[in-house]
C-alpha positions in Angstrom: 0.0 0.0 0.0 1.5 3.3 -1.1 1.6 6.0 1.6 1.3 9.6 0.3 2.5 11.8 3.2 0.2 14.7 2.4 -2.9 12.5 2.2 -4.8 13.2 5.4 -6.0 9.6 5.9 -2.6 8.1 5.3 -1.0 10.8 7.4 -3.3 10.1 10.4 -2.5 6.4 10.1 1.3 7.0 10.1 1.0 9.5 12.9 -0.9 7.1 15.1 1.6 4.3 14.5 4.8 6.2 14.5 4.4 9.0 17.0 5.0 6.9 20.2 8.3 5.4 18.7 9.4 8.8 17.5 8.7 10.3 21.0 10.8 7.7 22.7 13.8 8.2 20.3 13.7 12.0 20.5 13.1 12.1 24.2 16.2 10.0 24.9 18.2 12.2 22.6 17.0 15.5 24.1 16.1 14.3 27.7 13.3 16.9 27.6 9.6 15.9 27.2 8.4 19.3 25.9 11.3 19.7 23.4 10.8 16.1 22.2 7.1 16.8 21.5 8.1 20.0 19.6 10.6 18.1 17.5 8.2 15.3 16.7 5.6 17.8 15.6 8.2 19.5 13.4 9.1 16.2 11.9 5.5 15.4 11.1 5.0 18.9 9.6 7.9 18.3 7.3 6.5 14.8 6.5 3.2 16.3 5.5 4.7 19.3 3.6 7.0 17.2 1.5 4.1 15.2 -0.1 6.4 12.2 -0.5 5.3 8.7 -1.4 6.4 5.7 0.7 6.0 2.1 -0.2 5.1 1.1 3.3 4.4 2.6 6.7 7.8 1.3 7.8 9.5 3.3 5.1 7.6 6.4 6.3 8.6 5.5 9.9 12.3 5.2 9.1 12.2 8.6 7.2 10.5 10.2 10.2 12.9 8.8 12.7 15.9 10.0 10.6 14.4 13.5 10.4 13.4 13.7 14.0 16.8 12.2 15.1 18.6 14.9 13.1 16.4 17.7 14.5 17.0 16.4 18.0 20.8 16.2 17.5 20.9 19.7 16.1 18.9 21.0 19.1 21.1 19.2 21.6 24.3 20.6 19.9 22.7 24.1 19.8 21.9 23.8 23.5 25.4 22.6 24.3 27.0 25.5 22.5 24.8 28.0 24.4 25.7 26.4 27.7 29.4 26.2 26.9 30.1 23.4 29.3 28.5 20.1 30.3 28.1 19.3 34.0 30.2 16.5 35.3 28.6 13.3 36.4 27.3 13.6 39.9 28.0 10.8 42.3 25.2 9.1 44.2 25.2 9.3 47.9 25.8 5.9 49.5 22.6 3.9 50.0 21.7 2.3 53.3 20.4 -1.2 53.5 17.3 -0.1 55.5 16.1 2.6 53.1 12.5 3.5 53.2 10.1 3.6 50.3 10.5 7.4 49.7 14.3 7.1 49.9 14.3 4.1 47.6 12.3 6.0 45.0 14.8 8.9 45.2 17.7 6.5 44.8 16.0 5.0 41.7 15.3 8.4 40.2 18.9 9.4 40.8 20.1 6.1 39.2 18.0 6.8 36.1 19.5 10.3 35.9 23.0 8.8 36.3 22.3 6.4 33.5 21.0 9.2 31.3 24.0 11.3 32.1 26.3 8.4 31.2 24.5 7.9 27.9 24.8 11.6 27.2 28.6 11.2 27.6 28.8 8.7 24.8 29.9 9.8 21.3 26.9 10.5 19.1 27.2 7.4 16.9 27.2 5.2 20.0 24.6 7.2 21.8 22.1 6.9 18.9 22.3 3.2 18.6 22.0 2.5 22.3 19.0 4.8 22.6 17.3 3.2 19.6 18.1 -0.3 20.9 17.2 0.1 24.5 14.4 2.6 24.4 12.4 1.6 21.4 11.1 -1.7 20.0 13.4 -1.5 17.0 15.6 -4.5 16.1 19.1 -4.3 14.6 17.8 -4.4 11.1 15.5 -1.5 11.6 18.2 0.6 13.3 20.5 -0.1 10.4 17.8 1.1 7.9 17.3 4.3 9.9 21.0 5.1 10.3 21.9 3.9 6.8 24.6 1.5 8.1 24.9 -2.2 8.0 23.2 -4.5 10.6 26.6 -5.8 11.7 27.8 -2.2 12.2 24.8 -1.6 14.4 25.6 -4.7 16.5 29.2 -3.5 16.9 28.2 0.0 17.9 25.6 -1.4 20.5 28.3 -3.6 21.9 30.9 -0.8 22.1 28.3 1.6 23.6 27.5 -0.9 26.4 31.3 -1.4 27.0 31.7 2.4 27.2 28.8 2.7 29.7 30.3 -0.1 31.8 33.6 1.7 31.8 31.9 5.0 32.9 30.1 3.3 35.8 33.3 1.4 36.8 35.1 4.8 37.2 32.7 5.9 39.9 
């Protein structure tokens, strides 16, 4: 089934299927919910305005992920230039064995933040594959299509990204 990006019915179908995946990818690149929504909307506006034809919904999805990923990366780079410096990884306070529920929630939140900070420290090509692999339902083949690299290259990058993350956490 051909997908015409400026056909309202096809657009709605693509939007409903792709928006959740797009949000996960963009959010994990930007780490900002509002900014992620803006970038996703911008990607869909470009999708509609282009009036392109896609052979399948998956082809449209891969195009949208590429566009949104590039918009997100550009935004992150712009933000980094404005800030001038990136904060260093903050260490967690030592946890106690008898932590209470509220304290445990705080530790878990801080751990999630620490993981995101570590992912942010990765070089872009490794950060993108680990975000796509861990935070979306995409398999290696789909990631390869989005990034225009081989499936084996995706596997290598995911492996190296995991090793880099392991090294970051071992330094603490």
